[in-house]
C-alpha positions as CSV (number, residue, x, y, z in Angstrom):
1,M,-33.2,0.2,2.9
2,P,-30.1,2.4,2.5
3,N,-26.8,0.7,2.7
4,E,-25.3,1.7,6.1
5,L,-21.8,1.1,4.6
6,L,-22.4,3.9,2.2
7,T,-24.3,6.5,4.2
8,S,-22.6,7.0,7.6
9,P,-19.2,8.5,8.6
10,L,-16.1,6.4,8.0
11,R,-18.1,4.0,5.7
12,P,-17.2,3.1,2.1
13,T,-18.5,5.5,-0.5
14,T,-20.2,4.4,-3.7
15,T,-16.9,4.1,-5.6
16,D,-14.3,1.3,-5.2
17,Q,-11.6,3.9,-4.6
18,G,-13.8,5.3,-1.8
19,V,-13.5,1.9,-0.1
20,F,-9.8,2.3,0.0
21,S,-10.0,5.9,1.3
22,W,-12.3,4.7,4.0
23,A,-9.9,2.0,5.0
24,R,-7.0,4.3,5.1
25,E,-8.9,6.8,7.2
26,L,-9.9,4.1,9.7
27,V,-6.5,2.3,9.8
28,M,-3.9,5.0,9.3
29,P,-3.7,6.4,12.9
30,A,-3.1,2.9,14.3
31,L,-0.6,2.1,11.5
32,R,1.4,5.3,12.1
33,E,1.4,4.5,15.8
34,A,2.8,1.1,15.2
35,V,5.5,2.4,12.9
36,D,6.4,5.1,15.4
37,T,7.4,2.3,17.9
38,L,10.2,1.2,15.6
39,P,13.8,2.2,16.3
40,A,14.6,5.5,14.6
41,P,16.6,4.2,11.6
42,E,13.9,1.6,10.7
43,R,11.1,4.1,11.4
44,R,12.6,6.6,8.9
45,I,13.1,3.9,6.2
46,A,9.6,2.5,6.8
47,G,8.2,6.0,6.4
48,Y,10.1,6.5,3.2
49,H,8.8,3.2,1.9
50,R,5.2,4.2,2.6
51,G,5.7,7.6,1.1
52,W,5.3,9.5,4.4
53,N,8.7,11.1,4.4
54,E,11.7,11.7,2.1
55,A,15.0,9.9,2.5
56,D,16.2,12.6,4.9
57,G,13.2,12.2,7.1
58,S,11.4,15.4,6.0
59,P,7.7,15.1,5.2
60,T,6.7,14.3,1.6
61,P,4.3,16.5,-0.4
62,P,0.7,15.4,0.3
63,E,0.2,14.1,-3.3
64,V,3.2,11.7,-2.8
65,A,1.9,10.4,0.6
66,E,-1.6,10.0,-0.9
67,G,-0.3,7.9,-3.8
68,A,1.8,5.5,-1.8
69,G,-0.2,2.3,-1.2
70,K,-3.9,1.8,-1.8
71,A,-4.7,0.0,1.5
72,V,-6.1,-3.0,-0.4
73,R,-5.4,-5.6,2.3
74,P,-6.6,-3.4,5.2
75,A,-9.8,-2.8,3.2
76,L,-10.2,-6.5,2.8
77,V,-9.7,-7.1,6.6
78,L,-12.3,-4.5,7.5
79,L,-14.8,-5.6,4.9
80,S,-14.5,-9.2,6.0
81,A,-15.6,-8.2,9.5
82,K,-18.5,-6.3,8.0
83,A,-19.3,-9.2,5.8
84,V,-20.1,-11.4,8.8
85,G,-22.1,-8.6,10.6
86,A,-19.4,-7.2,12.9
87,P,-18.2,-3.6,13.1
88,A,-15.1,-2.8,11.1
89,E,-13.5,-1.2,14.1
90,C,-13.0,-4.6,15.7
91,A,-10.7,-5.6,12.8
92,V,-8.4,-2.6,12.9
93,P,-5.6,-4.5,14.7
94,G,-5.8,-7.2,12.0
95,A,-5.7,-4.6,9.2
96,V,-2.6,-2.9,10.7
97,A,-0.9,-6.2,11.2
98,V,-1.5,-7.3,7.6
99,E,-0.3,-4.0,6.2
100,L,2.9,-4.1,8.2
101,V,3.5,-7.7,7.0
102,H,2.8,-6.7,3.4
103,D,5.4,-3.9,3.6
104,F,7.8,-6.3,5.1
105,S,7.3,-8.6,2.1
106,L,7.7,-5.8,-0.4
107,L,11.0,-4.5,1.2
108,H,12.4,-8.0,1.0
109,D,11.0,-8.8,-2.4
110,D,12.6,-5.7,-3.9
111,V,16.0,-6.7,-2.5
112,I,15.6,-10.3,-3.8
113,D,14.6,-9.1,-7.3
114,A,16.9,-6.1,-7.3
115,D,14.0,-4.0,-8.4
116,R,15.0,-0.3,-8.1
117,L,11.4,1.2,-8.3
118,R,8.6,0.9,-5.8
119,R,5.5,3.1,-5.7
120,H,6.9,5.5,-8.3
121,R,10.1,6.2,-6.3
122,P,13.5,4.5,-5.9
123,A,13.1,1.3,-3.8
124,A,14.2,1.6,-0.1
125,W,17.2,-0.7,-0.7
126,A,18.4,1.5,-3.6
127,V,18.4,4.5,-1.3
128,F,19.4,3.2,2.1
129,G,21.3,0.0,1.1
130,V,20.4,-3.7,1.3
131,P,21.2,-4.3,5.0
132,A,19.0,-1.3,6.2
133,A,16.1,-2.4,4.0
134,V,16.2,-6.0,5.2
135,L,16.4,-4.9,8.8
136,T,13.4,-2.6,8.3
137,G,11.5,-5.4,6.8
138,D,12.3,-7.5,9.8
139,A,11.2,-4.7,12.1
140,L,7.8,-4.4,10.3
141,L,7.2,-8.2,10.5
142,I,7.8,-8.1,14.3
143,G,5.6,-5.0,14.5
144,G,2.8,-6.8,12.7
145,L,2.9,-9.8,15.1
146,T,3.2,-7.5,18.1
147,T,0.2,-5.4,17.1
148,L,-2.0,-8.4,16.6
149,T,-0.9,-10.0,19.9
150,A,-1.3,-6.9,21.9
151,A,-4.6,-5.5,20.6
152,A,-6.7,-8.3,19.1
153,G,-8.9,-9.0,22.2
154,P,-10.5,-12.3,23.0
155,H,-9.9,-13.8,19.6
156,G,-6.2,-12.7,19.5
157,A,-4.7,-16.2,19.7
158,A,-6.7,-17.4,16.8
159,A,-5.8,-14.2,14.8
160,V,-2.1,-14.7,15.5
161,R,-2.3,-18.4,14.4
162,E,-4.0,-17.2,11.2
163,L,-1.2,-14.7,10.5
164,S,1.5,-17.1,11.4
165,S,0.1,-19.7,9.0
166,A,0.0,-17.2,6.3
167,L,3.7,-16.2,6.9
168,D,4.7,-19.8,6.6
169,E,3.0,-20.1,3.3
170,L,4.4,-16.7,2.1
171,L,7.9,-17.8,2.9
172,R,7.5,-21.1,1.1
173,G,6.0,-19.4,-1.9
174,Q,8.8,-16.8,-2.1
175,S,11.4,-19.5,-1.8
176,Q,9.8,-21.4,-4.7
177,D,9.7,-18.2,-6.8
178,V,13.4,-17.7,-6.3
179,A,14.1,-21.3,-7.0
180,F,12.2,-21.1,-10.3
181,E,14.7,-18.8,-11.7
182,S,17.2,-21.6,-12.0
183,T,14.8,-24.5,-12.5
184,E,14.0,-26.0,-15.9
185,G,10.5,-27.1,-16.7
186,V,8.5,-24.9,-14.4
187,T,4.9,-25.7,-15.4
188,P,1.9,-23.4,-15.2
189,G,0.6,-25.6,-12.4
190,D,3.9,-25.2,-10.5
191,Y,3.6,-21.5,-10.9
192,L,0.0,-21.3,-9.6
193,A,0.9,-23.3,-6.6
194,M,3.8,-20.9,-5.8
195,A,1.5,-17.9,-6.4
196,G,-1.0,-19.3,-3.9
197,G,1.8,-19.0,-1.3
198,K,3.7,-15.9,-2.3
199,T,0.6,-13.7,-3.0
200,G,-2.5,-15.7,-2.2
201,S,-1.5,-16.4,1.4
202,L,-1.5,-12.8,2.7
203,M,-4.7,-12.0,0.7
204,A,-6.3,-15.1,2.3
205,C,-5.2,-14.0,5.7
206,A,-6.5,-10.5,5.2
207,C,-9.9,-11.8,4.2
208,A,-10.0,-14.3,7.1
209,L,-8.7,-12.0,9.8
210,G,-11.8,-9.8,10.0
211,A,-14.0,-12.8,10.4
212,V,-11.6,-14.4,13.0
213,L,-11.6,-11.2,15.0
214,A,-15.4,-11.2,14.8
215,G,-15.5,-14.7,16.4
216,V,-17.6,-16.4,13.7
217,P,-17.5,-20.1,12.9
218,E,-14.7,-21.6,10.8
219,S,-17.1,-22.4,8.0
220,R,-17.6,-18.7,7.4
221,V,-13.9,-17.8,8.0
222,G,-13.0,-20.5,5.5
223,G,-15.1,-19.1,2.8
224,L,-13.5,-15.7,3.2
225,R,-10.0,-17.2,3.4
226,D,-10.6,-19.0,0.1
227,F,-12.0,-15.9,-1.5
228,G,-8.8,-14.1,-0.6
229,R,-6.5,-16.9,-1.8
230,H,-8.1,-17.0,-5.2
231,L,-8.2,-13.2,-5.4
232,G,-4.5,-13.1,-4.5
233,I,-3.6,-15.6,-7.3
234,A,-5.7,-13.5,-9.8
235,F,-3.9,-10.4,-8.5
236,Q,-0.5,-12.1,-9.1
237,C,-1.6,-13.1,-12.7
238,V,-2.3,-9.5,-13.4
239,D,0.9,-8.4,-11.8
240,D,2.7,-10.8,-14.1
241,L,1.0,-9.2,-17.1
242,L,1.9,-5.7,-15.9
243,G,5.5,-6.8,-15.4
244,I,5.7,-7.6,-19.2
245,W,3.1,-5.5,-20.9
246,G,2.4,-2.7,-18.4
247,R,3.6,0.9,-18.2
248,T,6.0,2.0,-15.5
249,E,4.2,5.4,-15.1
250,R,1.0,3.5,-14.2
251,S,2.4,0.6,-12.1
252,G,5.2,2.4,-10.4
253,K,7.4,-0.7,-11.0
254,P,10.0,-1.4,-13.7
255,V,8.5,-3.0,-16.8
256,G,10.6,-5.6,-18.5
257,A,12.7,-6.4,-15.5
258,D,11.1,-9.8,-15.0
259,V,11.9,-10.9,-18.5
260,A,15.5,-9.5,-18.3
261,A,15.9,-11.6,-15.1
262,R,14.4,-14.6,-16.9
263,K,11.7,-14.9,-14.2
264,K,9.3,-17.8,-14.8
265,S,6.1,-15.8,-14.4
266,L,2.9,-17.4,-15.5
267,P,3.0,-16.0,-19.1
268,V,6.5,-17.2,-19.4
269,A,5.7,-20.7,-17.9
270,V,2.9,-21.0,-20.4
271,A,5.0,-19.9,-23.3
272,L,7.9,-22.2,-22.4
273,A,5.5,-25.1,-22.3
274,D,4.4,-24.4,-25.8
275,R,6.0,-26.7,-28.4
276,G,5.5,-24.4,-31.3
277,A,8.2,-22.2,-32.9
278,A,7.7,-19.3,-30.6
279,G,7.9,-21.4,-27.5
280,R,11.1,-23.2,-28.7
281,R,12.7,-19.9,-29.6
282,L,11.9,-18.4,-26.3
283,A,13.4,-21.5,-24.5
284,R,16.6,-21.0,-26.5
285,L,16.7,-17.3,-25.6
286,Y,16.1,-18.0,-21.9
287,S,18.8,-20.7,-21.8
288,R,21.6,-18.4,-23.1
289,P,24.3,-17.7,-20.5
290,E,24.8,-14.0,-21.3
291,P,22.5,-11.3,-20.0
292,L,19.5,-10.2,-22.0
293,D,19.8,-6.7,-23.5
294,A,16.9,-4.4,-24.4
295,A,16.5,-6.0,-27.8
296,D,16.4,-9.5,-26.3
297,V,13.7,-8.4,-23.8
298,A,11.6,-7.0,-26.7
299,L,12.1,-10.2,-28.7
300,A,11.2,-12.4,-25.7
301,T,8.1,-10.3,-25.0
302,G,6.8,-10.8,-28.5
303,L,7.6,-14.6,-28.3
304,I,5.7,-14.9,-25.0
305,E,2.6,-13.4,-26.5
306,R,2.8,-15.4,-29.7
307,A,3.2,-18.6,-27.7
308,G,-0.1,-17.9,-25.8
309,G,1.3,-16.7,-22.5
310,R,-0.6,-13.4,-22.4
311,E,-4.0,-14.9,-23.4
312,A,-3.7,-17.9,-21.0
313,T,-2.7,-15.6,-18.1
314,E,-5.7,-13.3,-18.7
315,L,-8.0,-16.4,-18.8
316,E,-6.5,-17.8,-15.6
317,A,-7.1,-14.4,-13.8
318,R,-10.8,-14.6,-14.8
319,R,-11.0,-18.2,-13.6
320,Q,-9.5,-17.3,-10.2
321,V,-11.9,-14.4,-9.8
322,A,-14.9,-16.7,-10.5
323,S,-13.5,-19.2,-7.9
324,A,-13.1,-16.4,-5.5
325,M,-16.7,-15.3,-5.8
326,R,-18.0,-18.9,-5.3
327,A,-15.9,-19.1,-2.1
328,L,-17.2,-15.8,-0.9
329,A,-20.8,-17.0,-1.2
330,R,-19.9,-19.8,1.3
331,A,-19.2,-17.2,3.9
332,E,-22.8,-16.1,3.8
333,P,-21.8,-12.4,3.6
334,V,-24.0,-9.4,4.2
335,P,-25.4,-8.7,0.7
336,S,-24.1,-5.1,0.5
337,V,-20.6,-6.2,1.5
338,Y,-20.7,-9.0,-1.0
339,R,-21.2,-6.4,-3.7
340,Q,-18.3,-4.3,-2.3
341,L,-15.9,-7.3,-2.3
342,H,-17.1,-8.3,-5.8
343,D,-16.3,-4.8,-7.1
344,I,-12.9,-4.8,-5.4
345,A,-12.1,-8.1,-7.0
346,L,-12.9,-6.7,-10.4
347,L,-11.0,-3.5,-9.7
348,L,-7.8,-5.4,-8.7
349,T,-7.9,-7.7,-11.7
350,N,-8.8,-5.1,-14.4
351,R,-5.7,-3.0,-14.1
352,D,-4.1,-1.7,-17.4
353,H,-1.9,-4.2,-19.1
């Protein structure tokens, strides 16, 4: 029997990137409508952040707009609805809400980390200033909650609770991440618990929301939620690898900035826990009061790899994907959508590093 996801209009194509194109096509009109309700200054900054317009408000070239944001989380929301046998259209408000909240978190994260690049362009705070970027993030957060409250139908209350719970976890995870920068003895276990909140919570919410909006039992929602949480942790592991060994032209984010800021990402936490010569030398380098220059960053990068940080993080990403797929099976998904989600999990965790 042909897979109806792959053969009818506005359905995923046979490629993983086609799934994201399908999600953008289905969600983008409602997402633009939500952003259009923001006050003019925040609307312009949100449009810049998403790649829809330049800093002066003029439209961006089509290739810039197309390359800004893959719609990973909206695709997960829509596919989670399909996974439990519901039409993807019922989950569009959830997909819009999750994407708005994701952009809120990125705007604030760039400010916190002082990262000057996002999606291959200067970060919003670097263009418009910190106060304007923070206020735009706040407006997007409110917009996400408003969208879900206004348009989620009979299961709206449950959907808002799902998103609110994820926001609480996200805040706690982000707070832990900031605290780790000045904390001695951050263990790999500490880091994974933080990543479960900072990154895993919103992925978990995305995968649960489609099922919540479809009105299925918690047993199936829970399987999708756990799938998303493990996938989010795996995604963070790969982000950590890209932050040290990636390429700016591929990731769109500054490479080496995490090491220069002495962030305790998972490769670093693993390396600092190593009692060998490389781990001890890295600990001395990280404890120096003066800033790390380019040579120090290069030295630290080599020490992290020699102390096992890279290998252990790659292994952890694979473990998390395996856990994600076991959780997904508990949701009793439609077989064709199980394959789509499996392929997306592999795509998200096999980025170049």
